[in-house]
C-alpha positions as CSV (number, residue, x, y, z in Angstrom):
1,M,-26.6,29.2,-33.3
2,G,-29.4,27.4,-35.2
3,R,-28.9,29.2,-38.4
4,L,-25.1,28.8,-38.2
5,T,-25.5,25.1,-37.7
6,A,-28.0,24.8,-40.6
7,N,-25.7,26.7,-42.9
8,I,-22.7,24.7,-42.0
9,A,-24.6,21.5,-42.5
10,H,-25.8,22.7,-45.9
11,E,-22.3,23.6,-47.0
12,I,-21.0,20.2,-46.0
13,R,-23.8,18.1,-47.3
14,N,-23.8,19.5,-50.8
15,P,-20.3,18.5,-51.7
16,L,-20.6,15.4,-49.7
17,S,-23.7,14.3,-51.7
18,A,-21.8,15.0,-54.9
19,I,-18.8,12.9,-53.8
20,N,-21.1,10.1,-52.7
21,H,-23.0,10.1,-56.0
22,A,-19.8,10.1,-58.0
23,A,-18.5,7.2,-55.9
24,E,-21.7,5.2,-56.5
25,L,-21.3,5.8,-60.3
26,L,-17.7,4.8,-60.1
27,G,-18.7,1.7,-58.2
28,E,-21.1,0.7,-61.0
29,E,-18.3,1.0,-63.5
30,L,-15.9,-1.0,-61.3
31,L,-18.4,-3.8,-61.0
32,E,-18.7,-4.0,-64.7
33,N,-14.9,-4.1,-65.2
34,N,-14.3,-6.4,-62.1
35,T,-11.9,-3.9,-60.7
36,D,-10.8,-3.6,-57.0
37,S,-13.1,-1.3,-55.1
38,R,-11.0,-0.7,-52.0
39,L,-10.6,3.0,-52.7
40,L,-14.3,3.3,-53.5
41,R,-15.2,1.8,-50.1
42,I,-13.0,4.3,-48.4
43,I,-14.8,7.2,-50.1
44,C,-18.2,5.8,-49.3
45,D,-17.4,5.0,-45.7
46,N,-16.0,8.5,-45.1
47,T,-18.9,10.3,-46.8
48,Q,-21.3,8.4,-44.6
49,R,-19.1,9.2,-41.5
50,L,-19.2,12.9,-42.3
51,N,-22.9,12.8,-42.9
52,K,-23.4,11.2,-39.5
53,I,-21.4,14.0,-37.9
54,V,-23.6,16.6,-39.6
55,Q,-26.7,14.8,-38.4
56,D,-25.3,14.6,-34.8
57,V,-24.5,18.3,-34.8
58,L,-28.0,19.2,-36.1
59,Q,-29.6,16.9,-33.4
60,L,-27.4,18.4,-30.7
61,N,-28.4,21.9,-31.8
62,G,-32.1,20.9,-31.6
63,V,-31.6,19.6,-28.1
64,I,-29.8,22.8,-27.0
65,F,-32.6,24.9,-28.6
66,Q,-35.3,22.9,-26.7
67,N,-33.4,23.1,-23.4
68,Q,-33.1,26.9,-23.9
69,K,-36.9,27.2,-24.5
70,Q,-37.6,25.1,-21.5
71,L,-35.3,27.2,-19.3
72,K,-36.9,30.3,-20.6
73,Y,-40.4,29.1,-19.8
74,M,-39.3,27.8,-16.3
75,S,-37.8,31.2,-15.5
76,L,-41.0,33.0,-16.6
77,F,-43.1,30.6,-14.5
78,I,-40.9,31.0,-11.4
79,S,-40.8,34.8,-11.7
80,F,-44.5,35.0,-12.1
């Protein structure tokens, strides 16, 4: 489960980073030209939202892994 989660996170974060970087560059151009940045804000907000989801999934996976280790040690201790 840990490897799968890490691979999925990696595959999501790479294009997400590229989109975010492109949006930042676009934002710089929009500021120079005094153009409305509503669509840019939508892009940035949603890339941050997706990144937060990835972080939450990775943290959840870490909690699950720690709980599994604790249960394993507890079962070994009880059976001993």
